[in-house]
Structure formats: structure tokens, C-alpha cells
VOPAGU-2260 file (C-alpha; in pm, 1 decimal, decimal comma):
REM VOPAGU-2260
SITE   aa  ch    i         X         Y         Z
SITE  MET   A    0    2679,0    3335,6    -283,5
SITE  ASP   A    1    2954,1    3440,4     -43,8
SITE  LYS   A    2    2933,9    3381,4     327,7
SITE  GLU   A    3    2815,2    3731,5     418,5
SITE  ILE   A    4    2527,7    3719,7     171,1
SITE  PHE   A    5    2448,1    3368,7     293,7
SITE  ARG   A    6    2456,2    3493,6     652,1
SITE  ARG   A    7    2218,6    3782,8     574,4
SITE  HIS   A    8    1965,9    3569,0     392,3
SITE  GLY   A    9    2001,6    3289,5     645,8
SITE  HIS   A   10    1907,5    3525,9     927,3
SITE  GLU   A   11    1617,6    3655,7     719,8
SITE  LEU   A   12    1481,5    3305,6     660,3
SITE  VAL   A   13    1519,9    3202,0    1024,4
SITE  ASP   A   14    1338,4    3519,9    1129,2
SITE  TRP   A   15    1062,1    3440,1     881,5
SITE  ILE   A   16    1026,6    3083,7    1014,5
SITE  ALA   A   17    1016,9    3210,2    1373,7
SITE  ASP   A   18     739,9    3453,6    1276,9
SITE  TYR   A   19     560,1    3174,9    1090,8
SITE  PHE   A   20     561,1    2960,8    1404,9
SITE  GLU   A   21     408,7    3255,5    1590,3
SITE  ASN   A   22     155,4    3357,8    1327,0
SITE  VAL   A   23      55,4    3035,9    1148,1
SITE  GLU   A   24    -288,5    3056,2    1309,2
SITE  SER   A   25    -362,7    3363,4    1094,0
SITE  PHE   A   26    -359,3    3153,3     773,5
SITE  PRO   A   27    -652,4    2946,8     644,9
SITE  VAL   A   28    -567,4    2588,4     736,4
SITE  MET   A   29    -633,4    2443,5     390,1
SITE  SER   A   30    -503,2    2622,1      83,0
SITE  ARG   A   31    -780,5    2785,7    -117,9
SITE  VAL   A   32    -608,7    2789,3    -457,2
SITE  LYS   A   33    -766,2    2614,1    -754,2
SITE  PRO   A   34    -593,9    2330,8    -944,2
SITE  GLY   A   35    -327,4    2474,2   -1175,2
SITE  GLU   A   36    -328,3    2817,7   -1012,9
SITE  ILE   A   37      22,5    2794,2    -867,4
SITE  ARG   A   38     162,2    2636,1   -1182,9
SITE  SER   A   39      21,9    2919,9   -1392,9
SITE  ARG   A   40     227,2    3169,7   -1192,1
SITE  ILE   A   41     557,4    2987,6   -1246,5
SITE  PRO   A   42     736,6    3066,5   -1576,0
SITE  SER   A   43     739,1    2783,4   -1828,6
SITE  VAL   A   44    1115,2    2817,2   -1884,7
SITE  PRO   A   45    1395,8    2854,9   -1628,4
SITE  PRO   A   46    1579,0    3189,0   -1595,7
SITE  GLU   A   47    1876,4    3235,4   -1826,0
SITE  SER   A   48    2054,3    3473,6   -1586,4
SITE  PRO   A   49    2097,7    3451,7   -1207,9
SITE  GLU   A   50    1822,2    3604,0    -998,5
SITE  ALA   A   51    1867,3    3776,2    -664,3
SITE  MET   A   52    1771,6    3586,7    -350,0
SITE  ASP   A   53    1555,7    3881,6    -244,1
SITE  ARG   A   54    1340,6    3830,1    -552,2
SITE  ILE   A   55    1327,3    3451,3    -508,5
SITE  PHE   A   56    1218,4    3486,6    -146,3
SITE  GLU   A   57     955,4    3742,5    -241,3
SITE  ASP   A   58     814,7    3499,1    -497,6
SITE  PHE   A   59     809,1    3232,8    -227,4
SITE  LYS   A   60     584,7    3456,2     -19,7
SITE  THR   A   61     355,4    3568,4    -302,9
SITE  VAL   A   62     347,7    3262,9    -533,2
SITE  ILE   A   63     422,0    2957,3    -319,2
SITE  LEU   A   64     277,7    3041,5      22,3
SITE  PRO   A   65     -83,3    3078,3     -99,4
SITE  GLY   A   66     -64,1    2717,2    -217,6
SITE  ILE   A   67      51,3    2579,6     116,9
SITE  THR   A   68    -186,1    2381,7     335,4
SITE  HIS   A   69     -63,0    2450,3     686,5
SITE  TRP   A   70      17,3    2124,5     861,1
SITE  GLN   A   71     158,2    2319,5    1158,0
SITE  HIS   A   72    -168,9    2506,9    1215,8
SITE  PRO   A   73    -323,1    2454,0    1560,8
SITE  ASN   A   74    -658,7    2389,2    1389,9
SITE  TRP   A   75    -516,0    2104,6    1184,8
SITE  HIS   A   76    -754,4    1814,6    1254,3
SITE  ALA   A   77    -731,2    1626,1     923,7
SITE  TYR   A   78    -463,5    1361,9     876,6
SITE  PHE   A   79    -235,5    1240,8    1150,4
SITE  PRO   A   80       5,9    1528,5    1212,3
SITE  ALA   A   81     343,4    1586,5    1051,4
SITE  ASN   A   82     476,6    1777,3    1346,7
SITE  ASN   A   83     787,6    1983,3    1372,3
SITE  SER   A   84     938,0    2193,8    1649,7
SITE  PRO   A   85    1195,5    2472,4    1662,8
SITE  GLU   A   86    1444,7    2219,1    1796,9
SITE  SER   A   87    1395,6    1977,5    1507,4
SITE  VAL   A   88    1414,9    2257,8    1250,0
SITE  LEU   A   89    1748,7    2367,6    1394,3
SITE  GLY   A   90    1873,3    2009,7    1378,2
SITE  GLU   A   91    1757,8    1987,1    1016,7
SITE  LEU   A   92    1936,7    2311,7     937,1
SITE  LEU   A   93    2263,5    2166,1    1063,0
SITE  THR   A   94    2200,1    1846,6     867,7
SITE  ALA   A   95    2150,8    2046,5     548,6
SITE  GLY   A   96    2461,0    2253,3     618,1
SITE  LEU   A   97    2677,3    1950,5     685,0
SITE  GLY   A   98    2546,0    1777,0     374,2
SITE  VAL   A   99    2625,8    1432,9     514,1
SITE  GLN   A  100    2561,6    1129,2     297,2
SITE  GLY   A  101    2576,1     848,7     550,9
SITE  MET   A  102    2573,9     542,2     329,4
SITE  VAL   A  103    2854,0     367,6     521,0
SITE  TRP   A  104    3009,1     419,8     863,0
SITE  GLN   A  105    3327,2     565,8     717,4
SITE  THR   A  106    3144,7     841,7     524,9
SITE  SER   A  107    3043,5     991,0     863,2
SITE  PRO   A  108    3104,2     783,6    1176,0
SITE  ALA   A  109    2899,5    1024,3    1389,9
SITE  ALA   A  110    2592,8     979,6    1168,1
SITE  ALA   A  111    2603,3     601,0    1201,1
SITE  GLU   A  112    2680,9     590,9    1573,6
SITE  LEU   A  113    2434,0     862,7    1672,8
SITE  GLU   A  114    2163,0     675,5    1482,1
SITE  ASP   A  115    2250,2     358,5    1672,5
SITE  ALA   A  116    2241,6     538,7    2006,5
SITE  VAL   A  117    1919,4     733,0    1947,0
SITE  LEU   A  118    1738,2     420,8    1825,2
SITE  GLU   A  119    1835,2     246,7    2147,8
SITE  TRP   A  120    1704,6     547,1    2344,3
SITE  MET   A  121    1371,8     519,5    2164,2
SITE  ARG   A  122    1352,0     143,7    2214,2
SITE  ARG   A  123    1391,3     198,3    2587,4
SITE  LEU   A  124    1144,3     486,9    2599,9
SITE  LEU   A  125     875,1     280,2    2428,2
SITE  GLY   A  126     944,8     -30,9    2634,8
SITE  LEU   A  127    1015,7    -249,1    2331,9
SITE  PRO   A  128    1178,2    -587,2    2397,6
SITE  GLU   A  129    1551,0    -610,6    2463,5
SITE  GLY   A  130    1752,2    -706,8    2160,0
SITE  LEU   A  131    1551,5    -523,1    1895,7
SITE  ALA   A  132    1784,5    -324,3    1671,3
SITE  GLY   A  133    1678,0      -9,4    1492,4
SITE  VAL   A  134    1739,7     193,3    1179,8
SITE  ILE   A  135    1587,5     520,4    1058,1
SITE  GLN   A  136    1386,2     497,3     736,5
SITE  ASP   A  137    1217,8     782,8     554,0
SITE  THR   A  138     856,0     673,5     602,8
SITE  ALA   A  139     652,2     386,4     745,2
SITE  SER   A  140     566,1     282,0     390,0
SITE  THR   A  141     934,3     212,7     324,8
SITE  ALA   A  142     974,0      33,3     657,4
SITE  THR   A  143     673,8    -188,3     584,7
SITE  LEU   A  144     818,2    -270,3     242,6
SITE  CYS   A  145    1146,0    -365,0     413,0
SITE  ALA   A  146     950,5    -598,4     643,3
SITE  LEU   A  147     769,4    -760,6     351,5
SITE  LEU   A  148    1092,7    -810,7     160,4
SITE  SER   A  149    1264,8    -959,2     465,9
SITE  ALA   A  150     967,7   -1191,0     523,4
SITE  ARG   A  151     982,3   -1298,0     159,4
SITE  GLU   A  152    1352,6   -1376,2     180,9
SITE  ARG   A  153    1325,3   -1569,1     505,2
SITE  ALA   A  154    1037,2   -1775,1     367,9
SITE  THR   A  155    1242,2   -1869,5      60,6
SITE  ASP   A  156    1566,8   -1935,3     247,1
SITE  PHE   A  157    1699,9   -1609,6      98,8
SITE  GLN   A  158    1669,0   -1740,3    -256,4
SITE  SER   A  159    1401,8   -1512,4    -406,7
SITE  ASN   A  160    1650,2   -1225,9    -442,9
SITE  GLU   A  161    1860,2   -1460,1    -658,0
SITE  ARG   A  162    1599,6   -1657,9    -848,6
SITE  GLY   A  163    1271,8   -1473,2    -809,1
SITE  LEU   A  164     957,5   -1607,7    -646,0
SITE  LYS   A  165     883,8   -1963,3    -757,6
SITE  LYS   A  166     549,4   -2002,2    -580,0
SITE  PRO   A  167     289,9   -1774,9    -419,9
SITE  LEU   A  168     352,1   -1644,7     -69,0
SITE  ILE   A  169      59,0   -1512,1     130,2
SITE  VAL   A  170      42,5   -1192,1     336,1
SITE  TYR   A  171    -227,1   -1118,6     596,1
SITE  ALA   A  172    -344,4    -782,6     730,3
SITE  SER   A  173    -659,8    -632,3     873,5
SITE  GLU   A  174    -915,1    -481,9     639,0
SITE  GLU   A  175    -835,4    -161,7     828,6
SITE  ALA   A  176    -460,3    -180,2     758,1
SITE  HIS   A  177    -289,0     114,1     590,6
SITE  SER   A  178    -276,8     121,0     211,3
SITE  SER   A  179     103,1      97,2     228,3
SITE  VAL   A  180      62,3    -275,2     301,6
SITE  GLU   A  181    -116,7    -332,4     -27,7
SITE  LYS   A  182     137,7    -117,4    -212,3
SITE  GLY   A  183     426,2    -304,5     -49,5
SITE  VAL   A  184     273,5    -639,9    -142,7
SITE  LYS   A  185     262,8    -527,7    -504,9
SITE  ILE   A  186     615,5    -385,9    -510,6
SITE  ALA   A  187     768,0    -686,3    -330,3
SITE  GLY   A  188     629,6    -925,6    -589,8
SITE  PHE   A  189     376,8   -1110,6    -374,4
SITE  GLY   A  190      93,4    -999,2    -602,8
SITE  ARG   A  191    -218,1    -829,6    -473,8
SITE  GLU   A  192    -424,9   -1145,4    -509,9
SITE  ASN   A  193    -202,8   -1300,2    -241,5
SITE  LEU   A  194    -294,9   -1037,1      19,4
SITE  ARG   A  195    -565,1   -1154,5     259,9
SITE  LEU   A  196    -761,2    -875,8     430,6
SITE  ILE   A  197    -885,1   -1010,2     762,2
SITE  PRO   A  198   -1221,9    -882,8     895,0
SITE  SER   A  199   -1230,1    -649,0    1192,5
SITE  GLY   A  200   -1466,9    -651,3    1486,7
SITE  PRO   A  201   -1695,8    -383,0    1629,9
SITE  ASP   A  202   -1388,0    -197,3    1758,7
SITE  PHE   A  203   -1230,6    -214,3    1408,4
SITE  ALA   A  204    -942,2    -431,7    1530,8
SITE  MET   A  205    -839,1    -747,8    1347,0
SITE  LEU   A  206   -1020,9   -1063,9    1456,1
SITE  PRO   A  207    -750,7   -1318,2    1547,4
SITE  GLY   A  208    -978,0   -1616,3    1492,9
SITE  GLN   A  209   -1045,0   -1500,7    1137,8
SITE  LEU   A  210    -669,6   -1466,7    1082,0
SITE  GLU   A  211    -601,3   -1824,9    1183,8
SITE  GLU   A  212    -890,4   -1954,4     975,2
SITE  ALA   A  213    -749,6   -1776,3     668,9
SITE  ILE   A  214    -403,7   -1922,3     731,7
SITE  LEU   A  215    -543,3   -2274,2     765,5
SITE  ARG   A  216    -747,4   -2236,5     446,0
SITE  ASP   A  217    -439,0   -2129,0     254,3
SITE  LYS   A  218    -232,9   -2414,3     392,3
SITE  ALA   A  219    -504,4   -2663,6     297,6
SITE  ALA   A  220    -495,7   -2520,1     -55,3
SITE  GLY   A  221    -122,4   -2582,4     -76,7
SITE  LEU   A  222     -26,0   -2215,8     -39,8
SITE  GLU   A  223     249,4   -2083,0     187,6
SITE  PRO   A  224     164,6   -1820,3     451,3
SITE  CYS   A  225     453,4   -1576,5     484,2
SITE  CYS   A  226     380,9   -1255,2     674,3
SITE  ALA   A  227     119,0   -1098,5     899,5
SITE  VAL   A  228      88,9    -721,9     951,7
SITE  ALA   A  229     -73,9    -594,8    1269,9
SITE  THR   A  230    -159,5    -229,2    1320,9
SITE  LEU   A  231    -145,2     -31,5    1644,6
SITE  GLY   A  232    -354,4     277,6    1571,0
SITE  THR   A  233    -517,6     231,5    1231,2
SITE  THR   A  234    -550,2     538,2    1011,4
SITE  SER   A  235    -928,0     521,8     981,4
SITE  SER   A  236   -1021,1     467,0    1343,9
SITE  GLY   A  237    -713,3     433,0    1565,4
SITE  ALA   A  238    -792,5      65,9    1625,6
SITE  VAL   A  239    -536,9    -155,7    1799,7
SITE  ASP   A  240    -492,6    -507,3    1663,5
SITE  PRO   A  241    -450,9    -752,5    1955,3
SITE  LEU   A  242     -86,2    -860,3    1955,2
SITE  PRO   A  243    -127,4   -1106,0    2247,5
SITE  GLU   A  244    -356,4   -1317,4    2026,3
SITE  ILE   A  245    -206,0   -1244,7    1684,6
SITE  GLY   A  246     153,4   -1307,7    1793,9
SITE  PRO   A  247     114,1   -1674,6    1893,8
SITE  ILE   A  248     -79,8   -1744,1    1572,0
SITE  ALA   A  249     205,4   -1599,9    1367,3
SITE  ARG   A  250     458,9   -1807,4    1563,3
SITE  ARG   A  251     261,4   -2130,7    1527,1
SITE  HIS   A  252     248,9   -2094,9    1151,8
SITE  GLY   A  253     598,4   -1954,2    1098,0
SITE  LEU   A  254     490,0   -1607,6     979,0
SITE  TRP   A  255     699,0   -1293,4     998,5
SITE  LEU   A  256     499,4   -1057,0    1222,6
SITE  HIS   A  257     535,0    -689,1    1132,1
SITE  VAL   A  258     372,0    -418,9    1343,3
SITE  ASP   A  259     266,6     -85,7    1194,6
SITE  ALA   A  260     261,0     160,1    1485,7
SITE  ALA   A  261     345,3     459,5    1266,5
SITE  TYR   A  262     107,2     696,1    1443,5
SITE  ALA   A  263      16,7     546,3    1778,9
SITE  GLY   A  264     354,6     398,3    1868,3
SITE  SER   A  265     441,6     730,2    2030,0
SITE  ALA   A  266     166,5     667,2    2286,8
SITE  ALA   A  267     370,1     377,3    2428,1
SITE  LEU   A  268     587,1     643,7    2593,5
SITE  LEU   A  269     304,9     666,7    2848,7
SITE  PRO   A  270     282,5     394,8    3115,5
SITE  GLU   A  271     -96,1     404,1    3087,1
SITE  LYS   A  272     -76,7     328,8    2713,3
SITE  ARG   A  273     201,5      69,5    2725,3
SITE  TRP   A  274     -70,0    -197,9    2693,0
SITE  ILE   A  275     -72,1    -144,8    2317,0
SITE  LEU   A  276     261,5    -329,3    2308,3
SITE  ASP   A  277     142,5    -628,2    2509,6
SITE  GLY   A  278     256,4    -926,7    2306,2
SITE  ALA   A  279     553,2    -740,6    2155,5
SITE  GLU   A  280     774,9   -1037,4    2240,7
SITE  HIS   A  281     626,2   -1207,7    1933,6
SITE  ILE   A  282     709,2    -940,8    1677,6
SITE  ASP   A  283     975,0    -961,0    1407,7
SITE  SER   A  284     963,3    -592,6    1315,1
SITE  LEU   A  285     791,7    -268,6    1413,0
SITE  VAL   A  286     777,0      83,0    1273,5
SITE  PHE   A  287     675,8     410,5    1434,0
SITE  ASN   A  288     715,4     769,4    1317,3
SITE  PRO   A  289     853,3    1045,8    1538,9
SITE  HIS   A  290     763,9    1274,6    1247,3
SITE  LYS   A  291     398,0    1218,0    1326,9
SITE  TRP   A  292     356,8    1273,3    1699,3
SITE  LEU   A  293     699,8    1336,6    1850,2
SITE  LEU   A  294     788,1    1686,6    1730,6
SITE  THR   A  295    1046,6    1577,0    1472,0
SITE  ASN   A  296    1000,8    1724,7    1128,8
SITE  PHE   A  297     932,8    1499,1     832,2
SITE  ASP   A  298    1089,6    1258,7     751,5
SITE  CYS   A  299    1196,0    1032,3    1038,2
SITE  SER   A  300    1057,3     678,2    1066,5
SITE  LEU   A  301    1204,2     429,3    1313,8
SITE  TYR   A  302    1216,8      64,4    1211,2
SITE  PHE   A  303    1303,3    -202,9    1467,1
SITE  VAL   A  304    1387,5    -566,1    1387,8
SITE  LYS   A  305    1439,3    -872,4    1602,4
SITE  ASP   A  306    1684,2   -1032,2    1360,0
SITE  PRO   A  307    1906,1    -772,5    1192,3
SITE  GLY   A  308    2082,0   -1053,4    1009,2
SITE  SER   A  309    1770,6   -1127,4     804,1
SITE  LEU   A  310    1734,1    -760,0     720,0
SITE  VAL   A  311    2097,9    -726,6     613,1
SITE  ARG   A  312    2090,5   -1049,0     408,8
SITE  THR   A  313    1785,7    -912,3     225,6
SITE  PHE   A  314    1947,2    -583,3     127,1
SITE  GLU   A  315    2325,6    -616,4     137,9
SITE  ILE   A  316    2533,5    -578,7    -174,2
SITE  HIS   A  317    2908,5    -526,3    -180,8
SITE  PRO   A  318    3049,1    -345,6    -481,5
SITE  GLU   A  319    3421,4    -287,6    -454,2
SITE  TYR   A  320    3389,4      90,1    -438,6
SITE  LEU   A  321    3185,3      70,8    -115,5
SITE  LYS   A  322    3420,0    -160,4      76,1
SITE  THR   A  323    3620,4     -12,7     365,6
SITE  GLY   A  324    3856,5    -148,8     625,9
SITE  ALA   A  325    3604,9     -68,8     900,6
SITE  ASP   A  326    3330,7    -293,3     758,3
SITE  PRO   A  327    3384,4    -592,8     990,7
SITE  TYR   A  328    3350,3    -374,2    1300,5
SITE  VAL   A  329    3061,5    -133,8    1228,9
SITE  LYS   A  330    2703,1    -100,9    1110,3
SITE  ASN   A  331    2682,2       9,8     750,7
SITE  TYR   A  332    2323,4     127,2     735,4
SITE  ARG   A  333    2320,5     110,8     355,2
SITE  ASP   A  334    2252,7    -262,4     413,2
SITE  TRP   A  335    1957,5    -197,6     644,5
SITE  GLY   A  336    1712,0     -71,9     384,1
SITE  ILE   A  337    1639,2      17,7      25,2
SITE  GLN   A  338    1839,3     336,9      -8,4
SITE  LEU   A  339    2212,7     354,8     -58,2
SITE  GLY   A  340    2230,0     729,0      11,5
SITE  ARG   A  341    2109,6     821,5     360,2
SITE  ARG   A  342    2039,4    1157,9     520,4
SITE  PHE   A  343    2157,8    1233,8     874,0
SITE  ARG   A  344    1807,4    1207,2    1023,1
SITE  ALA   A  345    1927,0    1107,3    1369,2
SITE  LEU   A  346    2057,2    1457,7    1441,3
SITE  LYS   A  347    1717,1    1628,9    1454,2
SITE  LEU   A  348    1568,2    1346,1    1662,2
SITE  TRP   A  349    1862,2    1378,9    1903,9
SITE  PHE   A  350    1793,2    1752,0    1929,9
SITE  VAL   A  351    1426,4    1686,4    2009,1
SITE  VAL   A  352    1476,2    1411,9    2267,7
SITE  ARG   A  353    1743,3    1609,5    2450,4
SITE  SER   A  354    1548,1    1938,6    2437,4
SITE  TYR   A  355    1217,8    1796,8    2564,2
SITE  GLY   A  356    1341,4    1503,7    2768,6
SITE  ALA   A  357    1129,4    1194,7    2818,2
SITE  GLU   A  358     911,4    1386,3    3063,1
SITE  GLY   A  359     836,3    1660,7    2812,8
SITE  LEU   A  360     755,7    1415,2    2534,8
SITE  ARG   A  361     518,3    1224,7    2761,5
SITE  ALA   A  362     342,5    1545,9    2863,6
SITE  PHE   A  363     301,8    1644,6    2498,6
SITE  VAL   A  364     136,3    1316,2    2397,2
SITE  ARG   A  365     -68,7    1288,3    2715,6
SITE  GLU   A  366    -224,2    1633,0    2664,2
SITE  HIS   A  367    -346,7    1544,7    2315,8
SITE  ILE   A  368    -508,9    1228,2    2448,3
SITE  ARG   A  369    -678,9    1434,3    2718,8
SITE  LEU   A  370    -813,9    1678,3    2461,1
SITE  ALA   A  371    -941,9    1392,3    2246,4
SITE  GLN   A  372   -1134,9    1252,6    2542,5
SITE  LEU   A  373   -1278,4    1597,2    2607,9
SITE  PHE   A  374   -1394,5    1626,1    2247,2
SITE  LYS   A  375   -1536,5    1273,9    2252,1
SITE  GLY   A  376   -1741,8    1364,6    2558,0
SITE  TRP   A  377   -1890,3    1668,5    2384,4
SITE  VAL   A  378   -1985,0    1459,5    2081,0
SITE  ALA   A  379   -2142,3    1188,1    2293,5
SITE  ALA   A  380   -2346,5    1445,5    2486,8
SITE  ASP   A  381   -2498,6    1604,3    2173,8
SITE  PRO   A  382   -2800,2    1400,5    2051,5
SITE  ARG   A  383   -2737,4    1507,2    1690,2
SITE  PHE   A  384   -2399,1    1330,7    1681,7
SITE  GLU   A  385   -2255,3     988,9    1754,0
SITE  VAL   A  386   -1907,8     858,2    1831,1
SITE  MET   A  387   -1815,6     594,9    1572,2
SITE  ALA   A  388   -1514,7     416,3    1723,0
SITE  PRO   A  389   -1317,6     380,8    2046,3
SITE  ALA   A  390   -1083,5     676,0    2099,4
SITE  HIS   A  391    -758,4     539,8    2239,6
SITE  PHE   A  392    -530,4     821,1    2125,4
SITE  GLY   A  393    -571,5    1165,1    1964,5
SITE  LEU   A  394    -827,7    1059,0    1703,0
SITE  VAL   A  395   -1204,7    1082,1    1748,6
SITE  CYS   A  396   -1435,6     940,9    1480,0
SITE  PHE   A  397   -1786,0    1087,5    1472,5
SITE  ARG   A  398   -2078,8    1183,3    1251,9
SITE  LEU   A  399   -2413,4    1353,7    1240,7
SITE  ASN   A  400   -2697,0    1100,8    1264,5
SITE  ASP   A  401   -3061,7    1202,4    1256,1
SITE  GLY   A  402   -3186,9     856,0    1167,5
SITE  ARG   A  403   -3198,9     878,3     787,4
SITE  GLY   A  404   -3056,4     601,4     567,4
SITE  GLU   A  405   -2685,8     542,2     521,1
SITE  ALA   A  406   -2666,6     693,9     172,8
SITE  GLU   A  407   -2835,2    1013,1     294,1
SITE  LEU   A  408   -2621,4    1020,3     608,1
SITE  ALA   A  409   -2308,6     996,8     393,4
SITE  ALA   A  410   -2423,5    1294,9     185,9
SITE  LEU   A  411   -2515,5    1488,8     499,8
SITE  ASN   A  412   -2179,6    1432,8     666,4
SITE  LYS   A  413   -1986,6    1506,1     349,1
SITE  ALA   A  414   -2172,5    1835,7     324,1
SITE  LEU   A  415   -2080,8    1907,9     686,9
SITE  MET   A  416   -1713,1    1833,7     622,0
SITE  ASP   A  417   -1701,9    2041,1     304,0
SITE  ARG   A  418   -1860,4    2339,6     474,8
SITE  LEU   A  419   -1625,0    2312,6     770,1
SITE  ASN   A  420   -1319,3    2304,0     545,5
SITE  ALA   A  421   -1446,9    2590,2     331,2
SITE  THR   A  422   -1438,6    2822,0     632,5
SITE  GLY   A  423   -1057,2    2796,9     647,5
SITE  ARG   A  424   -1090,3    2787,4    1025,6
SITE  ALA   A  425   -1020,7    2412,9    1056,7
SITE  TYR   A  426    -945,8    2112,8     838,0
SITE  PHE   A  427   -1110,0    1770,6     865,4
SITE  THR   A  428   -1101,1    1450,7     662,3
SITE  HIS   A  429   -1326,5    1147,8     646,3
SITE  THR   A  430   -1312,7     770,0     630,1
SITE  VAL   A  431   -1564,1     487,9     589,9
SITE  LEU   A  432   -1603,3     251,2     886,3
SITE  HIS   A  433   -1792,3     -69,4     812,2
SITE  GLY   A  434   -1976,7     109,3     533,6
SITE  LYS   A  435   -2052,5     428,8     729,0
SITE  PHE   A  436   -1918,9     768,6     619,5
SITE  THR   A  437   -1733,3     905,4     920,7
SITE  LEU   A  438   -1556,5    1231,5    1007,4
SITE  ARG   A  439   -1213,7    1220,5    1170,7
SITE  MET   A  440   -1107,0    1470,8    1435,9
SITE  VAL   A  441    -730,2    1445,9    1487,6
SITE  ILE   A  442    -573,8    1624,9    1781,7
SITE  GLY   A  443    -195,7    1610,6    1763,7
SITE  GLN   A  444     -46,1    1933,7    1631,4
SITE  ARG   A  445     226,9    2088,5    1845,4
SITE  THR   A  446      48,3    2421,5    1900,4
SITE  THR   A  447    -304,7    2286,0    1950,4
SITE  ARG   A  448    -448,4    2391,5    2285,1
SITE  GLU   A  449    -781,5    2330,8    2455,4
SITE  ARG   A  450    -913,7    2661,7    2320,8
SITE  HIS   A  451    -858,8    2537,1    1964,8
SITE  VAL   A  452   -1045,5    2213,2    2031,1
SITE  ARG   A  453   -1334,2    2406,6    2189,4
SITE  ALA   A  454   -1341,4    2640,0    1890,5
SITE  ALA   A  455   -1347,1    2343,0    1651,7
SITE  TRP   A  456   -1642,6    2188,0    1834,8
SITE  ALA   A  457   -1827,4    2521,5    1832,7
SITE  LEU   A  458   -1762,2    2548,3    1458,3
SITE  ILE   A  459   -1892,9    2194,2    1404,4
SITE  GLN   A  460   -2209,3    2266,1    1603,4
SITE  GLU   A  461   -2264,8    2597,6    1426,7
SITE  THR   A  462   -2213,3    2443,6    1082,4
SITE  ALA   A  463   -2436,4    2146,1    1159,3
SITE  ALA   A  464   -2712,2    2387,1    1262,6
SITE  GLY   A  465   -2706,4    2526,9     909,1
SITE  LEU   A  466   -2779,7    2186,1     758,2
SITE  GLU   A  467   -3120,2    2025,2     733,7
SITE  VAL   A  468   -3093,0    1789,6    1026,8
SITE  LYS   A  469   -3409,8    1628,6    1156,4
SITE  PRO   A  470   -3461,3    1638,0    1534,5
SITE  SER   A  471   -3340,6    1320,7    1696,9
SITE  ALA   A  472   -3621,7    1084,7    1796,7
């Protein structure tokens, strides 16, 4: 493809994306294709001869697009968002064009130094403690795995990388913690049987007293506690584990304290939500994702550590072909995580922060929290429904409840969710909170406005009216 053909098709694709941003609301939120339908429309063998870009793009629109579930839809209320913005897409376009592979400083000094600078910007914006150093990972799952591996190495005096684990090490997390903790425990070699899930209270936050009791039991049994994971904004309910109580427990017993703030960490931009980081002086590491709630397209996960030396000692390796004369003076981010090859993710985040400014980012997050409180009020005022958990951020957990038993209520609410999603007008998911089937209403998409939230509530009420719900006593 020569530059003029590239230019023509590039303009065509940018025009299409701009129109998509404008018209995404016209699509059904959740794809309606059946399993295997897209695959059946893709030839079983690759083309022998080159095909024109016009034809490829047409197939994108007719074959691929029907199988897309539209995360950028303003009526996206399912999982926590994977936001983008025009600014981040433009930054990503430049990243793709440059084709940077930023494994060491010398392979692109700007990639390494911009990452360093933007991470310090974000540390300041969130009010994280002085001295924390940051690196961009792909996802929070990877960052959590990095924390578990670093905790493992520190607990074994950095010998398990050399000799393997010689005795069990114990990891603690809330029963409401993200599944990535369990996966990381398995991958890092702790073994799932050495993960302790600590009970949560009525607000679904970890109970610190239960954490300390579990640690003491393990110590009495001759086991070695290693790492505790606290969550700020759990996936199921948005619960906030209490760092002011958990932190001192971790310090007393010599545990690495990792904080998963993947979703709700963005809320710490707001002075009125900075309380979620009370106790942050105790943490060893923290992750939060601008690709969830800060307008930066997937993937972009920020991982902060108190002791970069422990992180580097866990991951560093020095083959001759990667050594450069600059190594003693720079950060080689290949040693700050699992991957050797690294994309230039800092560029799109830089575009976003500069385009919106701190004020614009705060306004964006604050509006979603306002809309969530509005929705929560409507739910609480309708006698057919109940709010199931505190709503600190942009997530509201709720369900229909006409007094029938839990098994019947689960079936009733599943039927409500399925009917809502089948309309194509909105998309919801569910969780189970202390044994109760619960619907999740997430408000966090870039284009979601109050009119969309009102329309979602009207759709919920209308759909619930079509179910056999007994009048509330």
C-alpha cells in the first residue's frame, strides 16, 4: 500500500470512527448474533491473492460489526466501562503509526520518560503518597500478578525465583475480591488452597478482625502469611475495604499489602472521594485503570509500588543483547513487569490528561456519581425494588423483591435482566451478594447523560410490570 492509498483509506476509517462516535446509540447495545454465526461467515482458508482494502472494510461493516457488543454505547450499564475518547483514539493512532517497542530506554527514550512523567502526574492527581513509583501495565490482572510475585520474592528473600517455593505462603483477600486474585495466586505458584477469602460485612467490605484472626491461625499452624489484597470498589458491589484498619494489620505481620483500585481509583481525583485512600501510607502496591473510567482506550493500567527495587529484583534479567550504555542512568521498564516488549501506552494517556485537564476529568467522574445517586433514589422510592449495597461510585446494585423466597427471587430477577437485555435498548449484568441474585446498574460510559439513565429506569419499570410480581405487603 503506497502512501496515497494509505492516506485515502486512513481518512475513510477516521471518518467512519467519527460517525460511529456520533451514531453508536442507534445500535443494539448487546450483539444479537448466535454462537458461531460470525465464524460461519469467515472463509475457512485465507485468501491466496491480495484483496482490496475497500472489500475488506466492507466485510468489516457487514460481517464483523453485527457481532460487536457496543461498549461505547450510552446505554451500556453492564460491566465497568472500557471507555475511550476521541483524544485517546488519536493518541493510539500515533502509537500504532510509530510502532514503538519500548522494552528499554534506548529503544525509545521518549516512551520511557513520558511514562515516568505521566505516572507522576497521576500519582499527584489521586493524592497517593510521595515516593510511590509507577509503571503502565496492560490490565489490573497483570498488575496484581506482579504484586503477588513481588510479595513472594520478598517473603523468600528473593530466592523463590532461583529455587522455587520450599514452603507454603499464604495470601489473604476479601470474599468479594476480583477473580484475578485467585488466578494470580495459581499462576504465581502459591496454590489455590493457600488463598484465604476473608468474610465481608453488611456493606460487603472486608472485615479486618476476620483478617487478623486468619493470619494468627495460619501462624499458629506453622504457615507463613505473605500478602494481603484489599479492594477499593469491588466488582460485585463497589465495596471499599477499610485500609486504615487493614494496613496496620499487614504491617504488624509483615505482609505485602496490594490494593486493587482498578475501577474506583479514578474517584480519588475528587476531594470528596479521597477518603477511599485513607490509610494509603501502609500500602506496598496499588493498581488503577484509566481505561475503565478516565477516557483512555483499552489497555492502560497504572501500577504503583512503594519499593521499586523489590519489583525490579523480581523481574530483572540481563541477557547480553539487551544491555546498553545508558542502563545505569535510566529506567528500563522491561524490568518492571512480565512483558519484555512494551507498547507506548503513555502517549494516549498524555493526550487525555492534557486535553481534559484535571478539572475536566473530575467533572466527568463526578457527573457519573451524581447520576448513580439519582438512580439509587428512584430504586429506593419504588416499593417493588430494593437497593442491595451502598453506592459509593457509579454502580448501583438492586433487585425486584415482592417477598417470595430467595430461589424464586433469583429466577424473577434473572428473567427481568434477560428481558431487559433482549430489547437491545440497554445492557445489564448480575452478581450474587451474600447469596442474593442482584442486578448491577453501571453508570460510567463517556456519552451517558441523565436522559439515558432516566430511559433505563423507565425501561426497567416497564419490563418489571410485564412480570408476575406480587404487590408489596
